[in-house]
N, C-alpha and C positions, 0 to 999 in steps of 0.2 A: 417395500418402500419405494416410492416413486422418486424419479430424478427431477432435476429442473434445468433450465437454460441460464447462462450467465452472460451477460453483455458488459464489456468494461469499455469505456469511452473516455478518450482524453481529448485534447484539443488537436492532437496531430496524428492520432492512431485509433483503432477499436479492435476489441478481440470478441469474438462469439464462441462461446464454450458450451457443447451441449452434454446431456447426460450427467450432469453434476449432482453428487449426493451430499456435500457439505461445502460450506464457505465459511472461514472465520476472517473477521474483519477487525481493525483497530478502530473502535468508537472512541469520541471524545472522552468517554468515562471508562474506558477499558474495552478488553476484547468482547467480541460476542459472536456466536455462531448461528448459521442459517442451515436449518433443515428443510426438507420438503413440507408444505404446508404451514410454514412460518407466518406469523401475525404480519399482515400488511402494513406498510409504513414508509418513512423517508427517515434515514438515521444519518447523523453527520459522522464523517470518518476523519481520523488524524493521520499524520505521517506514519506509516508503520507497515507490518507485513500483513498480506493476504495469503490464506493457506486454501487452496481448492482441491477437494478430493473427487476423483472421477475414476471409477472401476478399481476401487481400492488403493489408487496409487496418489500420492499427494504432490502438489507442485505449489512453489512458494513465488510471490511476488512483492516487490518493493513499491509502495505507492507515495504519492506526494500528497494525501488528503483528499477530501471531497465528499461525496454523498453516497449512500446506498438506497436503492429505491426497489421495495418489493412488493410486486403485485402478482397475487395469485403464485404460479410456480414460475414466475420469470424474475430475475434478480438483474438489476442494472447498477454499475457502478460508474458514477461520474466523477473522475479523479483528475487531478492536476497532471500527474504523470505514473507512468508504471513501467516495470521493467522485471521480466522473469529472472530468477537467481542464475539462469545459465546466460543471460544477457549482460550481467552486471560485469565490469571490469573492475575486479577487487584492487588492482594497483592504482586505478584511477579513484575509486572512493577511499583508499587509504591516503593518496596525495591530497585529496580534499579536506580530509579529516585534519591533515597536517598544515593546510594553508589556513583554515579557519581557526586553529589554535593559534597560529602566528598572528593572525588579524586581531584576534582577542587581546592579545598583549599590547596592540598598538591603538586599540580602539580610542575614539575621543568623543563619543556621545552615547546616551542610551539607545537612542535609535540604531546606531552602529552595533551594538551589543545584542538587541533583539535579533537583527539581521544575521549576524554571526552565529548565534545560538541555533537559530532555525537551520541555517547552512550546515552547522556541525551535527545537529540531529538527523537531517536527511542523509548526509554522507555515512554517518554511523549505522544508520538503518540499512542503507544499500550494502554496505560490508557485511553486517549481519546476515542479510538474506542472500548473500553471494556465496555464503559457506553452507547454504542448504543442499 
């Protein structure tokens, strides 16, 4: 089986990973996996966990949504944010969950509710990935 390269680009940083054998992404309709020779296309990503397998070992990343572009054996993730499981401060993520829960009790509009729910979901994802 051939490996492929993976570029992950955010507004403030980029990662280039080579010799990748598998990537699992959080699509809008659920998780999907990418293996070498995957069908080309552009796929929307939601907030969630990305699993990257290289040399039989898996690494996990928390992303803030975006797009996956698959062309030949090159994968590019254009995402709002990314943190590896080792970069995530689990205390900070837990604190963000508590802040969002408190804000939810004090909300005063539907717009606030949507922002609070999004913030809560991102923080919960970061906490989950930090435990990998």
